[in-house]
N, C-alpha and C positions, 0 to 999 in steps of 0.2 A: 412493427412486429417484434422487433427485438425488445422494445420497451414492455410489450405485453408479456414477453417471456419472463422478465424480471418480476413482474407483478404476480404471474401465475406461480412461479417457482417459490416465491417468498424470499428471494435473495435480498431485495431492497429492504423489507422490514427487518431482516436479519442483520444487514449492514448497519441500518439505523439503530437497531438495538445494541449492537456492539459499540457503536460510536457513543451512544448515551451511557453505556456501561463504563467505557473508558473515561468519559468526562466525570461521571459520578465518582469513580474510584480516584481520579485525580483530586477532586475536591474533598473527598472523605479521607484519603490517605496522605497525599502529598502537601496539601495546604497547611495542615497543622505542623508538619515537619518543617515547612518553609518558614512558618511563623517562629518556631523554636530556633531555627537557624538565624533568623533576623534578631531574635532576642539575645542569642549567644554573641552575635556580631556586636550588638550594642554593649554587652558586658565586656567584651574584649576591648572595645574602644574606650570604655570607662577605665578599665584596668590599665590600659596603655597610657591614658592620661595621668593616672595615679603614679605609674612607674616613671614617667617623664618628670613629673613634679618631684618625686623622691630623688631622682638622679640630679636634678637641679639643686635641691636642698643639700644633697651629699657633696656636690661640687662646691657649694658655698661654704659648707662646714670644713671641707678640705682646705679651701683657700684661707679661711680664718685660722685653721690650725697651723697652716704654713706660716702665717703671720705671727701667731703666738710662738711657734717653734723658733722662728727667726729671732724673736724678742728674747726667748730663753737662751738661745745660743749666744746672742750678743752679751747678755748678762753673765753667762758662764765664762765667755772669753774675757770679759772685763774683770771678773773675779780672779781668773787664772793669771791675768797680767798683773794684778795688784797684790795678790796674796802669794807669798812664797810657797812653793810646793815642796813640802818636806814632811818627814814623819813628825817633826816637832809641831808643825802647823796642825796636822791631823790630831795629835794628842791634845793640843790647846782647844781646838773646836770640840773635841769629845769631852774634855773636862768642863767647858762652859755649858755644853748640853746636859751633862750629868748634874751640874749645879742647878740648872734650870728645872730639871725634873725633881731633884731633891727638895728644892724650895718652893715647889708647886706654882711655878710661873706659868700663867696662861697666855695664849696667843703669842708665843715666843717667836721672835724673828731676829736673825743675825745677818747683817749686811756689812759691806765695806763702807766705812764712813766717807762722806763726801766733803768737799770744801764748802764754805758758805754759799758760793755761787751755784752749788749743785753739781760741780765737777768732782770726779773721784780724786781722792787723795792718794797719789802714788807713794810707794815706800820712800821715806825721806832719810837722808843720811844725817846722823847726829854729828854735832860739831864739838862735842865735849872731849874730855881727856881720853886718851887711849886710842885715838885715831892716828895711827902711824902711817908712814909712807908705804910700808909693806902691805897694808890692808888687813892685818890680823885683828886690829882693835876696832875696825869699822862696824858700827851698829846701824841697822835699818829698822825704821818704825813703820808698822802697819796699823792703821786705825780701824776699829770695828764699831758698829752701832748696834746695840742690843735694845730691842723694844719688847715689852711684855705687859700683861695685866697681872696685878697681884695686890696683896694687902701690904700695908706699911711694914708689918713685921717680916713678911717674906722678902720684901725689898731690902730691909736692913740686914737680914741674915745672908742674902746673896752678896751684898756689898762687903760684908764682913769676911766672906770666904775668898774674895779676890786676892788679897795679899797672901793668903795661904797657898795659892796655886803654885805649881812648880815652875811656871813661866813668869818672867819678869813682865808685869802688867802695870800700867798706869791708868787710873781713872781720870779722864779728861773733863767730863761733864756728866751731870745727872739732872734730868728734867722730869718733872712729875706734872701730869695733867689729869683732870677728871673728865671722863667720857662716858656718858650714859650711866652715871652712878658708880662707875668702876675707876680705879686708879690706874692710869697708863703711865709707865715709866720708860724713859729713853736714857740709856747710859752709853757714853762714848768712851771706849778704852783704847789704849795703845799697847801693842805687843812689840817687843824688841827682838830682833833677829841679828845674828852675826852674819854680815854680808861679805861678798867677795869684791875685790877691787874692780 
């Protein structure tokens, strides 16, 4: 009898209608939103993978920079150990740089010259006259290697200016090679400094 009451009153058809309406609204309203959420999750996963790859690349670059930085720091320490730190040295390097610009030398490089085995040449004490026991006459030599590209005329003008510089310089060697149709010159010079005992 109770079942008849549901049929007579129309409650069962109403409940079934509400259930169908809820299912239809779920499929019409929420399924597209769920698909959009899944698409956003996929985008987030792709972006997350890109960020992870970028972080790995950044770490690799940082490691390589650390290695390069260490190399530059070693070179700088080596330079500081072999080149006397004084206003005279700064003036000499500025004068050489000025001459390089004045004579249009391309790909200019200035390094401390090394020994034939590739080791750095430390400042050497001269054994000539004037070396007293008090250390006042002691002279130290520092060798520099200058490399650049130029014309023959610019090279000649640059070499002509070296004796006119205010610093006592000696040209040790001049080497000229042809590289890709250009003249590459390497000059080794010695600069003399008054040392301390």
